[in-house]
N, C-alpha and C positions, 0 to 999 in steps of 0.2 A: 504494500500500500504506500502511495506517495507520502513524503514528509508533510506533516500538518503545517499549514501556513502560520507564520508568526503573527499573533494578534498585537496590534499597535497600541492598544489601550492598557492602562495600568491595572494590575490585579487588585482586588480588595478582599481581605480575609473574611469579612462578613458583610451582608448588605447594610449599607449605612441607612440612617433614618430617612424615610421618604416623606417629605412634608407636602402639604397642599401648595401648589404653585411650582413644584419641582417634578422632574421626570428622570427616570434612570434607564440607561441602556446597558445591556450586558451582551458580550460576544463570547461564545464558547467554541472550542475545537472539538468536533464530534468524534474524531478518531482517537482522541486521547482518553476516552472513557473505556474502562475495562468492563469485564463481565460477559457472560454468555447472552446471546440474543434471546434465548428462551426466558431468561431471568428478566431481561429488560422488557420484553413483551408482557411478562406476568405482572409488571407494575402498572400497566396501562389499563384503560377501560376496554370493554368489549368492542366498542366502535373504533377505538384507536387501533386495536389489534387487527381488526378487519381491514382497516385502511393500510396498515403495514403489510399485510399478507398480499394485498393487491399489487404491490410493487414487484416488478419482475426481477430486478437484480438484487442479490443478497446485500451488497454494500449499501444500496438505497434503503432496503428494509431496516438495516441496522441503524443507519443515520437517522431515519425517521423515528425509530424507537428511542434512540438516544436523545433526540431533540425534545420529544414529548416528556421523557423522563426528567430531563433538565428543567423543563418548564415547571413541572411539579416540584422539583427540588427548590427552585428559586421562589415560587409563590409560597411554598410552605415556610421558608425562612422569613419572609416578610410578615406572614400571618401568624407565625408561632404555632403551626399545626403539623401533623404528619403528612407527608406527600400522599399516602394512600387514602387520607380522609378527604381529599379534594374531589369534587364532582363538577363536571362542566355541562353547560348548556350551549346550544349553538343557534345563531341567528339564521334567517332564511338563506343566506349565502355562505354559511359555514363559519362565521366569525365566533370564536369561543368567548365565553364569559363564565364566571364562577357561579355555580348553583349552590354548592356547599363548600365551606361553611358560609352561612348566611351573612356573617359579620364581614366577610371578605368581598361582598358584592360591589362595594365602592372602589375596589382596586381594579382599575382598568389595565388591560395588558394585551399584547399581541406578539406574535413570533413569526420568524421566517427563517428558512434554512436553504442553503445552496452550496453545492460542493461539499467541502469539509468543515464548514462553519455554520453556526446558528446564531441568530440575533433576536434578542428579547427586549421589549420596552414596557415600562410600567409607569402609571400615574394614578393619582387619586381623583375619582369623580371627573375624569377628563378623557373622552374617547381618544384612543391612540391607535395608530397603524404603523407597521414597519415592513420594509421590504429589503431583502439582501439578494444580490446576484453575483455569482462568479463571472468574471469578465472572460468571455470566450468568443471566438469569431462567429459572426452572424452572416448568413446568406440573405439576400434580398433586404438589406437593412433599410434602403430607401422606401421600399414597398410597405414595410412594417411601420416606419415612421409616418408615412402618408396616411395610414389608417388610424393610428393611435395618438399622434401628436398634432397639436394645432399647427397651421401653416408656418407661423413664425419659428416654431421649434424645428420643424422639418427643414426649413431654409437654413437655420443656424447649423444644423447637422451637416448639410451639404457644404457649408463654408469652412468646416473644421478640416485641418490637415489630415490626410489619410491615416497617419500613425495614431491619431487621437480620436478618430471617429467612433470606434467601437466603445471606448471608455465613455465618451460623451453620450452615446446612445443609452448605455446602462444608467448613467447619472440621471438622464431624463426619465427613463423607464421606471426606475425605483421611486422617483418622486411621485409619479402618477399612481403607481401601485400602492405606495404607503398611504396616500390620501384615500384611495378606493377602499383599502382595508380598514382605515379608521372609520369610514362611513358604513362599512359592512355591505358594500355593493359589489357589482362586477365592473370591470374596466369599460365594457361597452355601454354600461348604464350612465357613465359620467362623461362620455365624449361630448365636446362642446357643440352647440348648435351653430355657432359662427366663430370666425377666427379671432374675435376680440372678446370672447366670453371667458377666457382664462388668460392669465399672464404667463408668458414664456419663462423658461429657466433663466435665472439671473446670474449664474456663474458658480464655479466650484466653491462650496463652503458657505454660500450666501442663502439664508432662508428667504422665503417669500410668502406673503400673506395672500390668501385667495378665498374670499367669501368666508372669513372667520377661521379658515384652516391655515395652520402654520406648519411649514415643511422645512426640514433641515437635512442637508446632504451629510453623509457620514462616510468614512473609510476605515473600517475596522482592521483591514489587512491589505497588503499589496495584492493586486489582482482581483479585488472585490469592490463593488459599489453598493451603497446602501442609503436609505433615507428613512426618516421617521416623521410622521404627521400627527399633529395634535389639533383638537378643536378648541378654539377660543384662546386668545392671549398668546404670550410668549413665555413658555415655561423655562425654568432654569434646568437645562439638561446636563446630567453627569453621566459619563460613559466609563465602563470598566470591563476588564476581562473576568469572566466567571471561571473559577477553578473548580471543576466538579469534585464532589466528595468521592465519587467512584473512580477518579483518575488513578491509573496505576502508579 
């Protein structure tokens, strides 16, 4: 298995206090988690195990199981409960939220995993969405951009030098996906009706406000692009590397 990418964010021994008006982002290396796949699957709910078994390649099944196990580990640390006590409910488009314990329902969260990394975001009483993408070559990049990006963004992509086009595409893509996941919708449901109904990307590392949604570009590791979206305001975002308890 390839060497796990180096996470650029500092580790934190325990989750710091999460206050209202703050948000926390955690990145974890999925392949650094030990344990048998059967044990990892055993820690998940029936629907999570079903989703894992639908994945064709063993490495993808394992990474999915690890990501869901880490989500439970992280949430349990914040709430002071056991991971096995967590129960999830899902919105119409699959966005997870806590059903049990009831006291944790104000803790909003979202996760994304791609390649060998997983990304988690948490905030109190504030819808949050996150997207993570491993940067890989893309065929028909202009066709995809024409469908999912506003004209200003598609034109910007065409103006980027060839060596940076792929990275720029993923920076744009993750911003849209993060906002979509925060809203609990599908990407097609949020396509603009006209070219001026959304603001184009403002540049690497620059957040932009859009109809009360706040989106921030992230880079947790070299070769990855990510973004996190929040509803309302400008939260104080702190990012860390999550060191799994089950790491070898």
